[in-house]
C-alpha positions as CSV (number, residue, x, y, z in Angstrom):
1,X,136.5,25.7,153.0
2,X,139.8,24.4,151.6
3,X,142.9,25.1,153.6
4,X,145.7,26.8,151.6
5,X,148.7,24.6,150.6
6,X,151.9,25.4,152.4
7,X,154.1,25.9,149.3
8,X,157.3,26.3,151.2
9,X,156.9,22.8,152.8
10,X,155.7,21.4,149.5
11,X,158.7,22.8,147.7
12,X,161.0,21.2,150.2
13,X,159.3,17.9,149.8
14,X,159.3,18.0,146.0
15,X,163.0,18.7,146.0
16,X,163.6,15.7,148.3
17,X,162.0,13.4,145.8
18,X,163.5,14.9,142.7
19,X,160.4,16.8,141.4
20,X,161.1,20.2,142.8
21,X,161.7,23.7,141.6
22,X,162.6,27.0,143.3
23,X,159.1,28.3,143.0
24,X,155.8,26.6,143.0
25,X,152.4,27.7,141.8
26,X,149.4,25.9,143.2
27,X,145.8,26.3,141.9
28,X,142.6,24.5,142.8
29,X,141.3,22.2,140.1
30,X,137.6,21.9,139.4
31,X,136.2,18.5,140.4
32,X,137.1,16.2,143.2
33,X,133.9,16.4,145.2
34,X,135.4,14.5,148.0
35,X,139.2,15.0,148.0
36,X,140.7,18.4,147.4
37,X,142.7,18.5,144.1
38,X,145.3,21.0,143.0
39,X,147.4,21.7,139.9
40,X,151.1,22.2,140.9
41,X,153.4,24.0,138.5
42,X,157.1,23.6,139.2
43,X,159.0,25.4,136.6
44,X,158.2,23.7,133.2
45,X,156.7,20.7,134.9
46,X,153.1,20.3,136.0
47,X,151.7,17.8,138.5
48,X,148.4,17.1,140.2
49,X,148.2,16.9,144.0
50,X,145.3,15.1,145.6
51,X,144.9,15.2,149.3
52,X,142.5,14.2,152.1
53,X,140.4,17.0,153.4
54,X,141.1,18.5,156.8
55,X,138.9,17.8,159.8
56,X,136.9,14.9,161.2
57,X,136.2,12.3,158.5
58,X,133.7,9.5,158.1
59,X,135.2,6.0,158.6
60,X,136.8,4.5,155.4
61,X,136.1,7.8,153.4
62,X,138.7,9.7,151.4
63,X,140.9,6.7,150.7
64,X,143.6,8.4,148.6
65,X,146.0,5.6,149.4
66,X,143.7,3.3,147.5
67,X,143.4,5.7,144.6
68,X,147.2,5.8,144.4
69,X,147.5,2.1,144.6
70,X,145.0,1.2,141.9
71,X,146.2,3.8,139.4
72,X,149.8,2.7,139.9
73,X,148.7,-0.9,139.3
74,X,146.9,0.0,136.1
75,X,149.9,1.8,134.5
76,X,150.7,-0.9,132.0
77,X,147.1,-2.0,131.2
78,X,144.5,-0.9,128.5
79,X,143.0,1.4,131.1
80,X,144.5,4.9,130.7
81,X,145.5,6.6,134.0
82,X,147.9,9.4,135.0
83,X,151.4,8.4,136.0
84,X,151.7,8.0,139.8
85,X,154.7,10.0,141.1
86,X,154.6,9.9,144.9
87,X,152.5,9.1,147.9
88,X,153.1,10.9,151.2
89,X,151.6,10.0,154.6
90,X,153.5,12.8,156.4
91,X,150.8,15.2,157.6
92,X,153.3,17.8,158.7
93,X,153.9,18.9,155.1
94,X,150.5,20.2,154.0
95,X,148.3,19.0,156.9
96,X,147.0,15.7,155.5
97,X,148.3,12.7,153.5
98,X,148.5,13.3,149.7
99,X,149.7,11.9,146.5
100,X,151.2,13.4,143.3
101,X,150.5,12.3,139.7
102,X,151.2,13.6,136.3
103,X,149.0,16.3,134.8
104,X,147.0,14.9,131.9
105,X,146.3,17.7,129.4
106,X,143.0,17.1,127.5
107,X,139.3,17.8,127.3
108,X,136.8,17.3,130.1
109,X,133.0,17.4,129.8
110,X,130.5,17.9,132.6
111,X,127.2,18.0,130.6
112,X,126.4,14.5,129.5
113,X,124.4,15.8,126.6
114,X,127.7,17.2,125.2
115,X,126.2,20.4,123.7
116,X,129.6,21.5,122.5
117,X,130.1,18.5,120.2
118,X,128.6,17.4,116.9
119,X,126.2,14.4,116.7
120,X,128.8,12.0,115.4
121,X,131.3,13.0,118.1
122,X,128.7,12.4,120.8
123,X,128.2,8.9,119.5
124,X,131.9,8.3,119.5
125,X,132.4,9.7,123.1
126,X,129.7,7.3,124.4
127,X,131.1,4.4,122.5
128,X,134.6,5.2,123.9
129,X,133.2,5.4,127.5
130,X,131.6,2.0,127.0
131,X,134.8,0.5,125.7
132,X,136.8,1.9,128.7
133,X,134.4,0.6,131.4
134,X,134.5,-2.9,129.8
135,X,138.3,-2.7,129.8
136,X,138.3,-1.9,133.5
137,X,136.2,-5.0,134.1
138,X,138.4,-7.0,131.9
139,X,141.8,-6.5,133.7
140,X,143.3,-9.4,135.6
141,X,143.3,-7.8,139.1
142,X,145.3,-10.7,140.5
143,X,148.1,-10.3,138.0
144,X,148.2,-6.6,139.0
145,X,148.7,-7.5,142.6
146,X,145.3,-6.3,143.7
147,X,144.1,-9.5,145.3
148,X,143.8,-7.7,148.6
149,X,142.1,-4.6,147.1
150,X,138.7,-5.8,148.2
151,X,136.8,-8.9,149.2
152,X,135.7,-11.2,146.4
153,X,132.0,-12.3,146.6
154,X,128.9,-10.9,148.3
155,X,129.6,-7.5,146.9
156,X,126.0,-6.2,147.1
157,X,125.4,-7.4,150.6
158,X,128.6,-5.7,151.8
159,X,128.0,-2.5,150.0
160,X,124.4,-2.2,151.1
161,X,125.5,-2.8,154.6
162,X,128.3,-0.3,154.4
163,X,126.4,2.6,152.9
164,X,123.3,1.9,155.2
165,X,125.5,2.1,158.3
166,X,127.1,5.3,157.0
167,X,123.6,6.9,156.5
168,X,122.4,5.6,159.9
169,X,125.5,6.9,161.7
170,X,125.0,10.5,160.4
171,X,123.3,13.1,162.4
172,X,121.1,14.3,159.6
173,X,117.4,13.2,159.1
174,X,117.3,10.3,156.6
175,X,115.1,10.9,153.5
176,X,112.0,8.5,153.6
177,X,112.8,7.1,150.1
178,X,116.4,6.3,151.2
179,X,115.0,4.5,154.3
180,X,112.7,2.4,152.1
181,X,115.6,1.4,149.8
182,X,117.7,0.4,152.9
183,X,114.9,-2.0,153.8
184,X,114.1,-3.3,150.3
185,X,117.5,-4.0,148.9
186,X,118.9,-6.8,151.3
187,X,116.2,-9.4,150.6
188,X,116.3,-8.7,146.8
189,X,120.0,-9.2,146.2
190,X,120.5,-11.4,143.0
191,X,122.2,-14.8,143.6
192,X,124.5,-14.3,140.6
193,X,128.0,-13.3,141.6
194,X,131.2,-12.1,139.8
195,X,134.2,-10.2,141.0
196,X,136.3,-7.8,138.9
197,X,138.0,-4.5,139.5
198,X,135.3,-1.7,139.6
199,X,135.9,2.0,139.4
200,X,133.0,2.9,141.7
201,X,132.3,6.4,140.2
202,X,132.5,5.9,136.4
203,X,131.0,8.8,134.7
204,X,131.7,11.3,131.9
205,X,133.3,14.0,134.1
206,X,135.8,11.6,135.6
207,X,137.5,11.1,132.3
208,X,139.9,13.2,130.3
209,X,139.7,13.0,126.5
210,X,142.3,13.7,123.9
211,X,142.2,17.2,122.4
212,X,141.7,15.9,118.9
213,X,140.5,12.3,119.0
214,X,137.4,11.1,120.9
215,X,139.7,8.9,123.0
216,X,140.0,8.6,126.7
217,X,143.5,9.4,127.9
218,X,142.9,9.4,131.6
219,X,140.4,7.9,134.0
220,X,140.3,9.8,137.3
221,X,138.8,9.7,140.8
222,X,139.4,6.1,141.8
223,X,138.6,6.8,145.5
224,X,135.6,4.4,145.5
225,X,137.3,1.6,143.5
226,X,137.4,-1.9,144.9
227,X,136.9,-5.5,143.9
228,X,133.2,-5.9,143.2
229,X,130.4,-6.8,140.8
230,X,131.0,-5.4,137.3
231,X,127.3,-4.8,136.6
232,X,127.0,-2.7,139.8
233,X,129.7,-0.5,138.3
234,X,128.2,-0.4,134.8
235,X,124.6,0.2,136.0
236,X,125.9,3.1,138.1
237,X,126.8,5.0,134.9
238,X,123.4,4.1,133.4
239,X,121.7,6.1,136.1
240,X,122.2,9.1,133.7
241,X,119.4,7.8,131.5
242,X,117.0,8.0,134.5
243,X,118.0,11.4,135.9
244,X,116.7,14.6,134.3
245,X,119.3,17.3,133.6
246,X,117.3,19.7,135.9
247,X,118.1,17.4,138.8
248,X,121.7,16.3,138.4
249,X,124.0,15.1,135.7
250,X,121.4,13.3,133.6
251,X,120.0,12.9,130.1
252,X,116.5,11.6,130.9
253,X,113.9,13.2,128.7
254,X,116.3,14.5,126.1
255,X,116.0,13.7,122.3
256,X,118.8,11.1,122.3
257,X,118.3,10.2,118.7
258,X,118.7,13.8,117.6
259,X,121.8,14.2,119.8
260,X,123.4,11.0,118.6
261,X,123.5,9.5,122.1
262,X,122.6,5.8,122.5
263,X,119.5,4.9,124.5
264,X,119.9,3.0,127.7
265,X,119.0,-0.3,126.0
266,X,121.5,0.4,123.2
267,X,124.2,1.3,125.7
268,X,123.5,-2.0,127.6
269,X,123.8,-3.9,124.4
270,X,127.1,-2.2,123.6
271,X,128.5,-3.2,126.9
272,X,127.3,-6.8,126.5
273,X,129.2,-6.8,123.2
274,X,132.4,-5.2,124.7
275,X,132.5,-7.3,127.8
276,X,130.9,-10.6,126.8
277,X,128.4,-10.4,129.7
278,X,124.7,-10.6,129.8
279,X,123.4,-7.8,132.1
280,X,119.6,-7.4,131.5
281,X,118.4,-9.7,134.2
282,X,117.9,-8.1,137.6
283,X,118.2,-4.7,136.0
284,X,115.6,-3.2,138.4
285,X,117.8,-4.3,141.4
286,X,121.0,-2.9,139.9
287,X,119.4,0.4,139.2
288,X,117.7,0.7,142.6
289,X,120.9,-0.3,144.3
290,X,122.9,2.5,142.5
291,X,120.3,5.2,143.3
292,X,120.4,4.0,146.9
293,X,124.2,4.2,146.8
294,X,124.5,7.7,145.3
295,X,121.8,8.9,147.6
296,X,123.8,7.6,150.6
297,X,127.0,9.2,149.2
298,X,125.2,12.6,148.9
299,X,123.8,12.2,152.3
300,X,127.4,11.9,153.5
301,X,128.3,15.0,151.4
302,X,125.5,16.9,153.3
303,X,126.9,15.7,156.6
304,X,130.4,17.0,155.6
305,X,128.8,20.3,154.8
306,X,127.3,20.5,158.2
307,X,130.6,19.4,159.8
308,X,132.4,22.1,157.8
309,X,134.9,19.9,156.0
310,X,133.3,19.4,152.6
311,X,135.7,20.1,149.7
312,X,133.3,21.4,147.1
313,X,131.4,24.6,147.3
314,X,128.1,23.0,146.2
315,X,128.3,20.2,148.8
316,X,125.2,21.3,150.7
317,X,123.2,21.7,147.5
318,X,124.2,18.2,146.3
319,X,123.4,16.8,149.7
320,X,119.8,18.0,149.3
321,X,119.5,15.8,146.2
322,X,119.9,12.6,148.2
323,X,116.1,12.1,148.8
324,X,115.2,13.0,145.2
325,X,117.6,10.4,143.8
326,X,116.4,7.8,146.2
327,X,112.9,8.4,144.9
328,X,114.0,7.6,141.4
329,X,115.5,4.4,142.8
330,X,112.1,3.4,144.2
331,X,110.6,4.0,140.8
332,X,113.2,1.6,139.3
333,X,111.8,-1.2,141.4
334,X,108.4,-0.9,139.7
335,X,109.7,0.0,136.3
336,X,112.9,-1.8,135.4
């Protein structure tokens, strides 16, 4: 359960940094599975406050300082992000560290079949998402001062190790398919290596689109961003083509031609054109890895639900999906 924001202390802090007003209104924003997120209205100004959850936290989780750092660095690039306004480590104000950013007013979508749009708009939305993820992988992270944002090289080995440890350190039973993936992935890591900035959670509902144009005006939720392999990041989004809507956030089994949504193969080709990379080799590994990763993340969500400090009401339900998604990952090994 989310703790209420101390508006008196927050008002005092905002005035200290020149963003304040005599009276604040704070409301919970939908989204932010991991880090509680709020809309703050201060007179005629609107901000977004993102904070760490209260309670005992898993190691390296809820890295809002990294979110703030990467979005601040991307301010002058082709990757659209909100304006970063302030980062505060003082836990005495609202109970945990937090940051403030501008409120981006636009459209958000959660259903990846985009039922509210016309066919041509769906095609444009998917093309725009593809363009944006290629742009993320094309930024010069060294020029942005992000050389220390992650470790270059051996990305898959480090990630598999990290998420495997987090799963094994939890107190919940590990789904059998997830255990199998933990064993299968390390000896099958591809030898090719490349390092770019990666978002870590690039998907439709982490983007804000312009009210009138099918254009991304804000990419959100950079908590899992780091320096890593761009195809790991891209193939993460492509899990949607393997996940049925009845399970979670997927488009598997839908009539994509009728909807105007590209097939997985067409979306891959689009990315190859936008990024200049060839990504089809080792596709079974990339997909299995990402299903392992999301299964591990949801296993952690379930752990937080048990511990009582999950920020989303559906945390326990999403945690149950860990094993089902890991099973799709196993199927990717046999059917790339």
